[in-house]
C-alpha positions, 0 to 999 in steps of 0.5 A, spaced: 478 471 466 482 477 463 489 473 462 494 475 466 501 480 465 506 475 463 512 479 463 514 484 468 514 490 464 507 488 462 505 488 470 508 494 471 504 498 465 498 494 468 499 498 475 501 504 472 494 505 467 490 510 470 482 508 470 477 514 467 475 515 474 482 517 476 483 522 470 477 525 472 478 526 479 485 529 478 482 534 472 478 537 477 485 538 482 491 542 481 498 543 482 504 538 482 503 532 487 510 529 491 510 522 493 515 521 499 518 514 500 517 513 492 523 508 491 519 503 495 515 497 492 509 501 491 512 507 490 515 507 482 508 505 479 504 510 483 509 515 481 508 512 473 501 512 475 500 519 477 503 522 471 499 518 466 494 520 469 495 527 470 497 528 462 490 524 460 487 530 465 490 535 462 495 537 466 501 536 463 504 543 466 504 539 473 510 535 475 510 529 479 516 528 484 519 522 486 522 523 493 526 517 496 534 515 497 534 512 490 540 508 490 538 503 485 541 508 478 536 503 474 530 506 477 532 512 477 533 512 469 526 508 468 522 515 472 526 519 469 524 517 462 516 516 464 517 524 466 516 523 473 522 528 477 526 524 480 529 527 487 534 524 491 533 525 499 534 521 505 527 524 508 529 520 515 536 522 516 533 529 514 533 534 519 529 540 516 525 538 508 525 546 506 530 544 499 524 539 498 520 541 492 513 545 492 507 541 491 500 542 493 499 534 493 503 530 498 502 522 498 507 520 504 508 513 503 514 512 507 514 506 513 519 502 518 516 495 518 521 489 518 526 490 523 520 494 528 521 489 533 529 489 535 529 497 533 523 500 536 525 507 537 527 507 529 520 504 527 518 510 531 523 516 528 520 513 521 513 512 522 511 518 527 517 523 528 518 523 521 511 525 519 511 531 523 517 534 519 513 532 513 507 536 515 510 542 517 514 542 510 507 541 507 502 545 512 497 547 506 498 541 502 493 536 500 496 529 504 495 522 503 498 519 507 498 511 507 497 507 514 496 499 515 490 496 518 495 493 523 492 499 528 486 495 528 485 489 533 483 482 530 477 480 529 473 474 527 471 474 519 464 474 521 464 481 524 466 483 516 472 487 518 474 493 522 471 499 520 474 505 520 470 507 526 473 501 530 478 504 536 484 502 534 488 497 539 495 496 535 499 490 537 507 491 537 512 497 536 511 497 529 503 497 529 503 502 535 508 507 530 503 507 525 498 510 529 503 515 531 503 517 525 496 517 524 495 521 531 501 527 528 497 528 521 491 529 525 495 534 529 496 537 522 489 537 521 486 540 527 492 546 528 494 548 521 487 545 517 492 541 513 487 537 509 489 530 510 486 522 507 489 516 511 489 510 507 489 503 512 492 499 506 492 491 507 494 487 504 497 490 497 498 484 490 503 486 486 505 478 483 512 479 485 510 480 492 505 480 496 500 475 501 498 470 494 506 470 492 507 468 499 502 463 500 503 461 492 510 460 492 510 456 498 505 450 495 509 451 489 515 448 494 511 443 496 512 447 504 507 447 509 502 452 509 500 455 516 493 456 517 493 459 524 491 466 521 486 462 517 483 469 514 485 475 510 484 481 506 488 482 499 487 488 494 490 488 486 495 494 486 492 498 481 487 499 485 491 501 491 495 506 488 489 509 484 485 510 491 492 513 493 491 518 489 484 519 488 484 520 496 488 527 495 481 530 492 478 528 499 483 530 503 480 534 509 482 538 515 476 533 519 481 528 516 478 522 511 479 515 513 479 510 509 480 502 510 483 499 502 483 493 501 478 488 497 471 486 498 473 479 499 475 475 506 479 470 504 481 463 507 487 462 508 487 454 507 482 455 501 487 459 498 493 454 498 488 449 496 486 453 489 493 454 488 494 446 489 490 445 483 493 450 479 500 448 480 499 441 481 502 440 488 499 436 494 498 441 500 500 440 506 496 445 511 499 446 518 497 449 525 491 450 527 487 456 525 486 461 530 478 465 531 482 471 529 485 475 524 487 482 521 481 483 517 478 490 514 472 493 512 472 496 506 465 498 504 467 505 505 472 505 500 468 500 495 462 506 496 467 512 495 472 509 489 468 503 487 470 495 486 477 493 484 476 491 476 481 485 479 478 480 484 481 476 488 480 470 485 482 473 479 489 475 482 489 469 484 489 464 477 493 470 476 499 468 481 500 461 480 501 462 471 507 467 474 509 463 479 509 457 474 512 460 469 518 463 473 517 470 473 521 475 477 519 474 485 521 480 490 524 473 496 521 478 501 517 475 504 510 480 507 510 477 515 502 478 514 501 471 519 504 475 524 500 474 530 503 477 536 505 484 532 514 483 532 516 484 525 
C-alpha cells in the first residue's frame, strides 16, 4: 500500500500535485482559469493544482484566479504564496459580476447545502440564481460546474448506480436547487453556445473530512454506526480535483455530463468493521439497512479520465491512520446518510 500523508502539509501537497494526464490536457488549452467559490473545502487545493499544472504545461503566463469572500487571511496568504491570484468577492451578495476577472475557463464550485431545509430560498439563490449571473458574465468561456449525485433517485446496489442518462429525481430543496443549477447552465449552452461540463460529485475524501472520516471517527469514539444507508461511493479528492479541471477541456454546448466518484460501491458495515480492525475498536452497528442508497455509476468518468490512483481500500487505511494519529479534522459531518433530502 502507498503510505498515506502524515501531516496537513503533506496532504495538501498530494492533493495539488498534477498528473501527466492533467498536464497534457491543459497543454492543449488556453487562457486564464477563474475558480468561483475557491474558499471552500475543495477549492484551495484545486486552485493550487491548477497553478502547478499550468506551469508544468508551459502556460506560466496564464493566471489562476481564486474568487471567494476569503475571510481567512491565512488561506489568502497561502494561495498567494502559491502564485494563485486571490480575488476577494462575495458572489452571492453581488447584483452583477462585471468586475470579476476575464477568463476563458471557469470552474463553478459555489454551493449551499447545509441549512437548505430551514432556508430553501437561500439554497435556490445560491444554487440556481447565481449560476445565471455567472453564465451571463462568461457566455463564451468553458464552464465546469460542480454538481452532485443528489440529483438522482435512490437505487439498489445491484443496479451499479445511476448513470448520467438516468432521469433526475431530486429529493428535497437542496437536491432540487442543484438540478436548477444544472438547468441554468444547460440553458446558457443552448441559448449562447456556452461550452459546459456538469460534474456530479459524490463523495470526495480529503482525510480531514468526508464519509470515511465520519465513519472512522464514530468507530474510534465507540459510537454506533448506522447502516440505514447501507452503501456509498467515495473518491480521492486529488482525483476529483483533476477531473474537475480536465472537464474544462471536454466542455461543449451539447453539455458534457459526468458522474465523479470512485469505481467501487462500498458496504457501510464492511467499512465500519474494517475501521474497527484498523483502530482496535469493537464496532456497534445500528438500525436496519434499507435496500436503496444514493449511488452513481462512474464508468463514463473512468473511460474518459482513467481510474483513481488511490483505491477506496487504501483511502480507508489512510483515514484510519489519520484518525489514530490525531491529525486535524474539520468536525463538520457530511450528512451523507440523510435519506429524506433535508440538509
